[in-house]
C-alpha positions, 0 to 999 in steps of 0.5 A, spaced: 381 395 600 385 401 601 392 402 598 396 398 604 391 392 604 392 392 596 400 392 597 400 387 603 396 382 599 401 383 593 407 381 597 405 375 601 409 375 607 407 367 608 411 365 602 417 368 605 415 365 612 415 358 608 421 359 604 425 361 611 422 355 615 424 350 609 431 353 609 431 352 616 429 345 616 423 346 620 416 343 618 409 346 619 408 341 625 414 344 628 411 351 628 404 349 630 407 346 636 410 352 638 405 357 636 399 353 638 396 354 631 393 348 627 397 346 621 392 347 616 391 354 618 399 355 617 399 352 610 393 357 608 397 363 611 404 361 608 400 360 601 397 367 602 390 365 602 389 367 609 392 374 612 397 373 618 395 377 624 401 382 626 401 378 633 402 371 630 407 374 625 411 377 630 411 370 634 412 366 628 418 371 626 421 369 633 420 362 632 424 363 625 429 368 628 428 373 623 425 380 623 418 381 620 422 387 616 426 381 613 420 377 611 417 383 608 423 384 604 424 377 602 416 377 600 417 384 596 423 381 592 421 374 590 423 373 583 422 366 580 425 361 585 430 366 589 425 366 595 429 360 598 436 363 596 434 370 599 431 366 606 438 362 606 442 369 605 437 372 611 439 366 615 446 367 614 446 374 615 443 374 621 449 371 624 454 376 622 456 383 625 454 389 621 461 390 618 461 383 615 454 384 613 456 390 609 462 386 606 457 381 604 453 386 600 459 389 597 461 382 594 454 381 592 454 388 588 461 386 585 459 380 582 453 383 580 457 388 576 462 383 573 456 379 570 453 386 568 459 387 564 460 380 561 453 380 559 
């Protein structure tokens, strides 16, 4: 297994897709109907048991209205239950313009620095 495959195996984009799907109130059956893929197969992909082919990942992201890069960003930053929060943030941020997204990031940095000083 090459380095690229090793990294992809470590980040499990399926877990991020699941968190995004759930944050949008969609079921596996909803996604299955649109993608024409069986639910068992989707479930195995969401759990990281099966790889997600790039064409399927692209179509899945279109259904969830997220960019594949956002899915990988969520997967790479998955920390103890934060995946669903990150998925919610991605969903909200996708509705904001560039300036509002920057303001949201600035606010998050401010809150993080405030907690860092207090701790």
